[in-house]
N, C-alpha and C positions, 0 to 999 in steps of 0.2 A: 395426091397433092396433099401437102399439109395445110393445118390451119394458119400458119403463118406466124406462129407464137415463137418461133426462134429468130425472127426478123427485129432488128433494131426497130424501136417504135418512138422514140424521141430523140432530140438533138444530141443530147450526151450520148445515147447508145451508139448513135450513128457516127458521132466522132471518133468514139472509141473503136467501131468497127473499121471505120477508115484507116485508123492509125495501126491498127494490127495488119490490114490489108498493105499498108505502106504507101498510099495514096494520100497522105496527111494534106499535102497542098491542094488537092481537088476537091476537098470538103466544103461543101456550101449549105449552108442551113436553108430550107426551103421558106420558112417565114422569118425573116431577118426583123428585128425590132424596127418599128416604125419611127422616123424622125418626125418631131412635132414641129410643125410650121404654124408658130403662134401667130404671125401676120396673116396667113391664110385663113386661119380660124376666125380671127376679128373681122376680116373682110366678109367672109359667109355669113356670120352673124349681124353684121350690118345690113348685108343686103337681104337677109331673111327678115328683119326687123323692118326695114323699108317696105318690104312686100306686104307684112302685118298691117302696117300703117295706111298703105294704099288699100288694102282690102277693107279695112274698117271704114274709111273715107267713101269708097264706093258703096257699101253695105247702108252707111247712114244716108247717102244721096238716093239710093234707091227705096229705102223706107220713107224718106221724105216725099219721094214722087209718088208713091203709093198712097201716103196719108192726102196727100194734095188731090190726087185723083178721086179718091174716096169722097172727099169733102165736095167736090166740084158737082157730083152725081146728083 
């Protein structure tokens, strides 16, 4: 077994190797470029911001309850 150094290791090399073999139409890159969905990104940011705000409100409520509990003792 060889070290694999003769195998194509990036998309360009793989495409050239596919062309040389004659199966140009079957070549597919394993990691095609991602399409950026800006709407989805904004929705995720809005959801995470809402979760942060909710966590801050709960923390403030908990701290206030602890403080009130200490003053009643």
